[in-house]
C-alpha positions in Angstrom: 0.1 0.0 0.1 1.9 3.0 -1.2 0.4 5.5 1.4 1.4 3.2 4.2 4.9 2.9 2.8 5.3 6.7 2.9 3.9 6.7 6.4 6.4 4.2 7.6 9.3 6.2 6.2 8.1 9.3 8.0 7.5 7.3 11.2 11.1 6.1 11.3 12.1 9.7 12.5 9.0 11.4 13.8 6.7 8.8 15.2 6.4 10.4 18.7 5.4 13.7 17.0 2.6 12.2 15.0 -0.8 12.7 16.7 -3.1 11.2 14.2 -3.0 9.3 10.9 -5.7 9.1 8.2 -5.2 6.7 5.2 -8.5 6.9 3.4 -7.0 5.1 0.2 -3.9 3.7 -1.4 -2.9 7.2 -2.7 -3.9 9.6 0.0 -2.2 10.3 3.4 -3.1 12.9 6.1 -0.7 13.3 9.0 -1.5 15.5 12.1 1.7 16.5 13.9 2.8 18.6 16.9 3.5 22.3 15.9 7.0 22.2 17.1 8.3 19.7 14.5 6.5 20.8 11.4 9.5 22.5 9.8 11.7 19.4 10.4 9.1 17.0 9.1 8.5 19.1 6.0 12.2 19.4 5.5 12.5 15.7 5.7 9.7 15.0 3.3 10.9 17.6 0.8 14.6 16.8 0.8 15.2 13.3 2.2 12.1 11.7 0.7 12.2 13.9 -2.3 8.5 14.7 -2.3 7.3 17.8 -4.4 6.0 20.7 -2.6 2.4 21.5 -3.7 0.7 24.1 -1.5 0.1 25.2 2.1 -3.4 25.9 3.3 -4.7 27.9 6.3 -8.1 26.9 7.8 -10.4 28.7 10.2 -11.8 25.6 12.0 -12.8 27.5 15.2 -16.6 26.9 14.8 -16.0 23.1 14.7 -12.9 22.4 16.8 -12.0 25.7 18.4 -8.8 25.9 16.5 -7.1 27.1 13.4 -5.3 24.4 11.1 -2.4 24.6 8.7 -2.0 22.0 6.0 1.2 21.6 4.1 0.6 19.4 0.9 3.2 17.3 -0.8 3.2 15.0 -3.8 5.2 11.6 -3.7 5.4 11.1 -7.4 7.2 7.7 -7.4 4.6 6.3 -4.9 1.7 8.2 -6.6 0.6 9.5 -3.2 -0.8 13.0 -2.4 -0.1 13.8 1.3 -1.2 16.6 3.7 0.8 17.4 6.9 -1.6 19.1 9.3 -1.1 21.3 12.3 -3.8 22.4 14.7 -3.2 25.9 16.4 -4.8 27.5 19.3 -7.5 30.0 18.4 -6.1 32.7 20.6 -2.5 32.3 19.3 -2.3 31.0 15.7 1.4 30.9 15.4 3.4 28.3 13.4 7.1 27.9 12.4 7.5 28.9 8.8 8.7 26.1 6.5 9.9 28.4 3.9 13.5 28.4 5.0 13.5 24.6 4.4 11.0 24.6 1.5 11.4 27.8 -0.5 8.4 27.1 -2.6 6.1 27.6 0.4 6.9 31.5 0.7 3.7 32.7 -1.1 1.3 30.3 0.4 2.5 31.1 4.0 2.3 34.8 3.3 -1.2 34.3 1.9 -2.6 32.5 5.0 -1.0 35.3 7.1 -2.9 37.8 5.0 -6.2 36.0 4.8 -6.5 34.1 8.1 -4.0 36.0 10.5 -1.9 32.8 11.0 1.6 34.0 11.7 4.5 31.9 9.9 7.3 32.7 12.3 10.6 32.9 10.4 9.1 33.3 6.9 11.9 35.1 4.9 9.4 37.7 3.5 6.6 39.0 5.5 5.3 41.5 2.9 1.6 41.4 2.0 0.8 39.0 -0.9 -3.0 39.1 -1.5 -4.6 42.0 0.5 -4.5 45.4 -1.0 -2.0 47.9 0.3 -4.5 49.9 2.3 -6.4 47.0 3.9 -6.7 47.6 7.6 -4.3 45.6 9.8 -5.8 42.7 11.9 -8.7 42.2 9.5 -8.6 38.8 7.9 -11.3 38.1 5.3 -11.1 34.3 5.3 -12.0 34.0 8.9 -15.4 32.5 9.7 -16.5 35.7 11.6 -15.8 38.0 8.5 -18.9 38.3 6.3 -18.5 37.6 2.7 -20.1 41.0 1.6 -18.3 43.3 4.4 -16.4 46.2 3.3 -13.9 46.9 6.0 -13.8 50.4 7.5 -10.6 52.5 7.6 -9.4 51.3 4.3 -6.4 53.5 3.4 -6.5 54.6 -0.2 -3.2 56.4 0.0 -1.1 53.6 1.4 1.3 52.1 -1.2 3.3 48.9 -1.3 6.9 49.2 0.0 9.1 47.7 -2.7 12.8 47.0 -2.0 15.4 49.4 -2.9 17.1 48.6 -6.2 20.7 47.2 -6.1 23.5 49.8 -6.3 24.1 50.9 -10.0 20.6 49.8 -11.1 17.6 51.8 -12.3 14.1 50.7 -11.9 12.0 49.7 -14.9 8.4 49.0 -14.2 6.9 46.2 -16.2 3.1 46.5 -15.7 0.8 46.5 -14.0 -0.5 47.5 -17.5 1.7 46.7 -20.4 1.1 45.9 -24.1 2.2 42.3 -23.7 0.1 41.8 -20.4 -3.6 40.9 -21.0 -4.1 41.2 -17.1 -2.7 43.3 -14.4 0.6 42.5 -12.7 3.6 44.6 -11.7 7.1 43.4 -12.1 9.6 46.0 -10.7 12.7 45.2 -12.7 16.2 46.3 -11.4 18.2 47.0 -14.6 21.9 47.7 -15.1 22.3 49.0 -18.6 20.4 46.4 -20.5 20.8 43.5 -18.1 18.1 42.7 -15.5 19.8 42.2 -12.0 16.8 41.7 -10.0 13.0 41.7 -9.9 10.2 42.1 -7.4 6.6 41.0 -8.1 3.4 42.6 -6.8 0.2 41.0 -8.1 -3.2 40.0 -6.8 -4.6 43.3 -7.6 -8.0 42.1 -8.0 -8.5 39.2 -5.8 -12.1 37.9 -6.5 -12.8 36.1 -3.2 -14.0 32.9 -4.8 -13.1 30.7 -1.9 -15.0 32.9 0.5 -18.1 32.7 -1.7 -17.8 28.9 -1.7 -17.8 28.4 2.0 -20.6 31.0 2.6 -22.9 31.5 -0.3 -22.6 28.8 -3.0 -23.6 25.1 -2.9 -21.6 22.0 -3.8 -23.1 21.9 -7.3 -22.9 25.7 -7.9 -19.2 25.9 -7.2 -18.2 24.0 -10.5 -19.7 27.0 -12.4 -17.6 29.3 -10.3 -14.5 27.1 -10.6 -14.8 27.3 -14.4 -14.3 31.1 -14.2 -11.1 30.9 -12.3 -9.2 30.9 -15.6 -10.2 32.1 -19.1 -8.5 29.0 -20.6 -8.4 26.2 -17.9 -12.0 26.4 -16.7 -12.7 22.7 -17.2 -9.5 21.8 -15.3 -10.7 23.7 -12.2 -14.2 22.3 -12.5 -13.0 18.7 -12.6 -10.4 19.3 -9.9 -12.9 20.7 -7.5 -15.4 17.9 -8.3 -12.8 15.2 -7.7 -11.7 16.8 -4.5 -15.2 16.6 -3.1 -15.8 13.2 -4.5 -12.6 11.8 -3.0 -13.4 13.3 0.4 -16.8 11.8 0.4 -15.8 8.5 -1.2 -17.9 8.9 -4.3 -16.9 7.2 -7.6 -18.3 8.7 -10.7 -19.5 6.4 -13.5 -16.7 5.1 -15.8 -18.4 6.8 -18.9 -18.3 10.2 -16.9 -14.6 9.8 -16.2 -13.8 9.2 -19.8 -15.9 12.3 -20.8 -14.0 14.4 -18.4 -10.7 13.2 -19.8 -11.8 14.0 -23.4 -12.8 17.5 -22.4 -9.7 18.1 -20.4 -7.5 17.1 -23.5 -9.6 19.3 -25.8 -9.0 22.1 -23.4 -5.2 21.3 -23.5 -5.2 21.3 -27.2 -6.9 24.8 -27.5 -4.6 26.2 -24.8 -1.4 24.9 -26.4 -2.4 26.2 -29.8 -3.2 29.5 -28.3 0.1 29.7 -26.4 2.3 28.7 -29.4 0.5 31.4 -31.5 1.1 34.0 -28.8 4.7 33.0 -28.3 5.4 33.4 -32.0 3.6 36.7 -31.9 5.8 37.9 -29.2 8.9 36.9 -31.1 7.6 38.3 -34.4 6.6 35.2 -36.3 3.1 36.3 -37.0 2.5 33.9 -39.8 2.6 30.9 -37.3 0.6 33.1 -34.9 -2.3 33.3 -37.4 -2.0 29.7 -38.5 -2.2 28.5 -34.8 -5.4 30.5 -34.2 -6.9 29.2 -37.4 -6.2 25.6 -36.4 -7.5 26.3 -33.0 -10.9 27.4 -34.1 -12.3 23.9 -35.0 -11.4 22.7 -31.4 -13.4 25.6 -30.0 -16.3 24.6 -32.3 -16.0 21.1 -31.0 -16.3 22.3 -27.4 -19.4 24.2 -28.2 -20.8 21.1 -30.1 -20.4 19.0 -27.0 -21.5 21.5 -24.2 -23.2 24.3 -25.9 -20.4 26.7 -25.1 -17.0 27.5 -26.6 -15.3 27.9 -23.1 -17.4 27.6 -20.0 -18.8 24.1 -20.5 -21.0 23.7 -17.4 -19.5 20.1 -17.5 -19.2 18.8 -13.9 -21.5 18.0 -11.1 -20.5 16.0 -8.0 -20.6 12.4 -9.1 -20.5 12.9 -12.8 -21.0 15.1 -15.8 -24.0 16.9 -17.5 -23.1 16.3 -21.2 -22.8 13.1 -23.1 -20.8 12.3 -26.3 -23.0 10.9 -28.9 -22.0 8.8 -31.9 -22.4 11.9 -34.1 -20.2 14.0 -31.9 -17.6 11.2 -31.8 -17.4 11.3 -35.6 -17.0 15.0 -35.6 -14.2 14.7 -33.0 -12.3 12.0 -34.9 -12.6 14.2 -38.1 -11.4 17.3 -36.6 -8.4 15.5 -34.9 -7.4 14.0 -38.1 -7.2 17.4 -39.7 -5.4 19.0 -36.8 -2.8 16.3 -36.7 -2.1 16.7 -40.4 -1.8 20.6 -40.1 0.2 20.4 -36.9 2.9 18.2 -38.3 3.7 21.0 -40.7 3.5 23.6 -38.0 5.8 21.6 -35.7 8.3 21.4 -38.5 8.2 25.1 -39.0 8.8 25.8 -35.4 11.6 23.3 -35.0 13.3 24.6 -38.1 13.2 28.2 -37.6 16.6 29.7 -36.6 15.2 33.1 -35.7 13.0 31.4 -33.1 15.9 29.4 -31.7 18.2 32.6 -31.5 15.5 34.5 -29.5 14.7 31.5 -27.2 17.8 29.3 -26.6 19.5 30.2 -23.4 16.8 32.6 -22.3 14.6 32.3 -19.2 16.8 29.6 -17.6 15.1 27.3 -14.9 17.2 24.3 -14.2 16.1 21.2 -12.3 17.3 22.7 -8.9 15.2 25.8 -9.3 12.2 23.5 -10.3 12.7 21.6 -7.0 13.2 24.6 -4.7 10.4 26.7 -6.1 7.9 24.1 -6.9 7.7 24.9 -10.6 5.4 22.7 -12.6 4.1 21.7 -15.9 5.9 22.6 -19.1 8.4 24.6 -17.2 9.5 21.6 -15.3 9.3 19.1 -18.2 11.5 21.6 -20.3 14.0 21.3 -17.5 14.2 17.4 -17.9 11.9 16.8 -14.9 9.4 14.2 -16.1 6.5 15.5 -14.0 2.9 15.0 -15.0 -0.1 14.6 -12.8 -2.0 12.4 -15.4 0.8 9.8 -14.8 2.0 10.6 -11.3 -1.5 10.9 -9.7 -3.9 9.2 -12.2 -7.4 10.6 -12.2 -10.4 10.5 -14.6 -9.6 7.8 -17.2 -5.9 8.5 -17.5 -5.0 5.1 -16.0 -6.8 3.6 -19.0 -4.7 5.3 -21.8 -1.1 5.2 -23.0 0.8 8.5 -23.5 4.3 9.9 -23.4 5.4 12.5 -20.9 7.3 15.0 -23.1 10.6 16.4 -21.7 13.4 18.5 -23.0 16.8 19.1 -21.4 17.5 22.8 -22.3 15.9 24.4 -19.3 15.0 27.4 -21.4 12.3 29.1 -23.4 13.2 27.1 -26.5 12.6 23.8 -24.6 9.3 25.0 -23.3 8.2 25.7 -26.9 9.1 22.2 -28.0 7.3 20.6 -25.1 4.1 22.3 -25.8 4.4 21.7 -29.6 4.9 18.1 -29.1 2.3 17.7 -26.4 -0.4 18.5 -28.9 0.2 15.1 -30.6 -0.1 13.3 -27.3 -3.4 15.0 -26.5 -4.7 13.9 -29.8 -3.5 10.4 -29.1 -5.3 10.4 -25.6 -8.6 11.6 -27.0 -8.6 8.9 -29.7 -8.0 6.2 -27.1 -10.8 7.5 -24.9 -13.3 7.6 -27.8 -12.4 3.9 -28.5 -12.4 2.6 -24.9 -15.2 4.7 -23.4 -17.8 2.3 -22.1 -21.6 2.7 -22.3 -23.6 3.6 -19.2 -24.8 6.5 -17.1 -22.9 9.8 -16.8 -24.1 10.8 -13.4 -24.7 9.2 -9.9 -27.9 9.9 -8.1 -26.9 11.4 -4.8 -29.7 11.8 -2.4 -27.9 11.9 1.0 -26.0 14.8 2.4 -22.3 14.7 2.1 -20.5 13.8 5.4 -18.9 17.0 6.9 -15.4 17.3 8.1 -13.7 15.1 5.5 -10.6 16.3 3.4 -10.1 15.8 -0.3 -7.1 16.5 -2.4 -7.2 16.7 -6.2 -4.3 17.5 -8.5 -5.0 17.9 -12.3 -2.4 18.4 -15.1 -3.6 21.7 -16.6 -2.1 23.0 -19.8 0.2 25.3 -17.6 0.9 22.6 -15.0 -0.6 21.2 -11.8 -4.0 22.6 -10.7 -4.4 21.5 -7.1 -7.7 21.7 -5.2 -8.1 21.1 -1.3 -11.6 20.6 0.2 -13.0 20.2 3.6 -16.6 19.1 3.3 -19.1 21.0 5.4 -22.7 21.6 6.5 -25.5 23.3 4.6 -24.6 21.6 1.4 -21.3 23.5 1.0 -17.7 23.0 1.9 -16.1 24.5 5.1 -13.0 25.3 3.1 -12.0 25.3 -0.6 -8.4 26.2 -1.5 -7.4 26.5 -5.1 -3.7 26.6 -6.2 -3.5 27.4 -9.9 -0.3 26.5 -11.8 0.7 30.1 -12.4 0.7 30.7 -8.6 3.9 28.5 -8.4 5.4 29.3 -11.8 5.3 33.0 -11.2 7.7 32.6 -8.3 10.3 31.5 -10.6 10.4 34.6 -12.8 12.9 36.6 -10.7 15.4 33.8 -11.0 14.7 33.1 -14.7 15.3 36.7 -15.8 18.3 37.6 -13.5 21.3 38.6 -15.6 19.3 38.3 -18.8 18.6 41.0 -21.4 15.7 43.3 -20.7 14.3 42.7 -24.1 13.9 38.9 -23.2 11.6 39.8 -20.2 8.5 39.4 -22.3 9.2 36.0 -23.7 10.5 34.7 -20.5 7.3 35.7 -18.7 5.3 34.5 -21.6 7.0 31.1 -21.5 5.2 30.2 -18.1 1.9 31.2 -19.9 0.9 33.4 -16.9 -2.8 33.8 -16.0 -3.6 36.7 -13.6 -6.9 37.8 -12.2 -8.9 40.3 -14.3 -9.2 43.9 -13.4 -12.3 45.6 -12.1 -11.3 49.2 -12.6 -11.2 51.5 -15.6 -8.9 54.5 -16.4 -10.1 57.1 -19.0 -7.8 59.6 -20.7 -9.3 62.7 -22.1 -7.0 63.2 -25.1 -8.1 66.8 -25.5 -7.4 68.0 -22.0 -4.9 65.3 -20.9 -7.0 64.7 -17.8 -7.0 61.2 -16.3 -9.9 59.6 -14.4 -10.2 56.3 -12.6 -13.7 55.0 -12.5 -14.7 52.7 -9.5 -16.4 49.4 -9.9 -19.8 50.8 -8.8 -19.5 53.7 -11.3 -18.9 51.2 -14.1 -21.9 49.1 -13.0 -24.1 52.3 -12.9 -23.0 53.2 -16.4 -24.0 49.7 -17.7 -27.5 50.3 -16.2 -28.3 53.5 -17.9 -31.1 53.3 -20.5 
């Protein structure tokens, strides 16, 4: 039993500090440990047992246990086990040793639970705000249960600004964002530049945090949340919907019908296809190869049509419910899928040859945006970033879900650790997605696509779900709850981890390479909810608030 094997390895050193163990299945492990050893245990798991860091989660469990809880999640890829190391903290003193000195990838997650829950990670290398706005009042933590989802805190300081680090000696500050021609969404990279060389970088994002996790545990129900999850990302909506549904199903010991699992797999791979085609096109556009940009978008359009044919929508599919899916794949749709895949495969062979043979692309991307295997390990970088660094990491194989254990595919890797290798990984993964979809269409059994669930889901159970999104692992953590909704839902999108690698990837690189280095992780930021208007005659600038924009839309 893989989970038991992992447990025994941890017990060899830390058995006296383990308070409770839950092993709900062969591939899930939950360890409750004493607060004083959490950093040592996480260091042992991360370094000695070579587990991959996934995310850390803060939980306000005071209404149920009178405590706060912190969960540090790790993936044991060789054993195919997802594990959570949990620590309970007193309600009046939620303080825990930071694991970031031992596990650098945990820095953002620890800063986040400090912001949103007021759990203090003692010894965290950076204690700057991550998620909350600059002017948010101190001591107010919106993910605590006693904070209403629609509360607007008093004493918000509109004039307070983020305290960036001072630039290194000899460097000037070049702001990249928050609004920039190559950024579709707001994010601020403060670049420290010496001549044309970037010597450092500081990131400030989360400018429009949408509060979806708060809505999930206060307003939405279990089967409404998949609709919200689809809107986390403009590309990977199906990924988040499936990841959430699987986390709830795993927590409640629900097994969807086999046909539903195959349909989820097909839709996930169609989503990967249109995402990779989009990214290859945009990457070539950034580099000036607009012919392939236009061809990629042309080839992508039939995939979007297929998604609409299956679900009624090009992007937000409304696919998942707890225990299955809403939409079936008919014989006619199966024929359409095979026809379009045949055409795409033929055209993509030519596109792949064009990319691989283009010397200008190679000159602009080889040796640029370096992220080696050591950086991948330390910062928890995932997806094509990891695979382009020779790290054969893929949740479809490492933690099989849906119907991926029923199909054969190759995990594409490259060894260059640079933007060029990331291009090649995505280009070649298109062929693997086509291969997976064809196998699913052949092997998909007949039968129902939903379970009939009449009983309430049991509260207080934890579910973990990792899905290989086009950008990398999307991880969802759920604690089931009362009133037909979860007590806690934590989403870790792939960009959340990969963005943390950008400062290292662009250090000592040309300033001109910033756009493609950032573009190579395929970043996805939150959408903005403010609007700035420039009067071209007077030069006056006005920033409209969200309410003013809403009022304008309601005018007759």
